[in-house]
N, C-alpha and C positions, 0 to 999 in steps of 0.2 A: 465680616463678610460684606462685600461690596457688590451691589447689583449693577450689571452692565448689560447692555443690549446692543452689541456691535458686531458687524460682519467680520469674520475671520477667514483666512485661507488655511485649509487643513490638509496635511499630507497623511495618508493612511497606508497601512501595510496590506499585504495580499488578502487578509481576512476582513478588511474594512475598519480596523481599529486605528485611532489616531496615533501617530508617532511624532508629530510636530505641528506647529501652527504659527502663523504670522499675524501679529496684532500691533497696531500703532507703531509701525516701522521697526519692529523688533521680532526676532525669531525665537521660538520656544521649542525646546526639545523635551519630549515626554520621557520621564525617568522610571516610572513604575508601570505595572500593568493597569490600564484604564478599566474603570467599572462602567458597565453599560446597563441601561434600563429604559423602559418606555413610559412616557407620561402623556397626559391629554394635552393637546394643542389648545391654546387660548383662542379658539376660533371666534368667540364673541367679541374679542378685541380686534382681530384681523379682518373679519368680514361680517356683514350684517346677517348673513344666512348661509348655512351649509346645506347643500343639496342632499336630500334623503337618498339613502342607498348607495352612496358613492364608495364607502368602504373605510377601513381603518387608517389608510394612508392619509386621509384628510384630517382625521381626529387625533391621531397619535403621532408623536415625534420621538425620535431616538435621542436619548440623553447620555452624556458621557461625563464622568468625573475622573480627573487625572491630576497627577503631580507633574509639574514641568518647571524647567529653569530657563531663564532668558539667556541669550548669547552674549550679553554685555556684562551685567552685574553678577550673573550666575546664581541669582537668588531663586530658590525653589518655593513655589506656592501651589496651592490646590486650585484647580479651575473646573468650571462646569461649562460644557458646550452642548448646544442643541443642534441636531442634524435633521433638516427637513429633507427626507429621502426622495420625495417626488421631484423636488427642484434641485436636489443635491447641493443645498445651501447650508452653510454652517454659521452659527452665531455664538459668541461668548456671552453667557448670561450671568455668571457669578465668579468672583475671585475671593478666595479665602486667604487671610494672612496667617 
């Protein structure tokens, strides 16, 4: 497993599930049904303080684990993406060999 923390552009289906993403000048196509869960945002790293009473959107992030293959070598790997729903921003956080 390799930890990564890089912005990615993600294409989603009508239900909001990732179907592909672009990372490091390469496109990846999701091959299996992604797994979704929620995790605590590392707010203590991102900001000095989180305002009280703001809600779960600040403290929780949507996580996705998926199998995908790149469009060049066609090698399939497992990836973990985090989706910051309030900003609609995606980051690749882990790659599994």
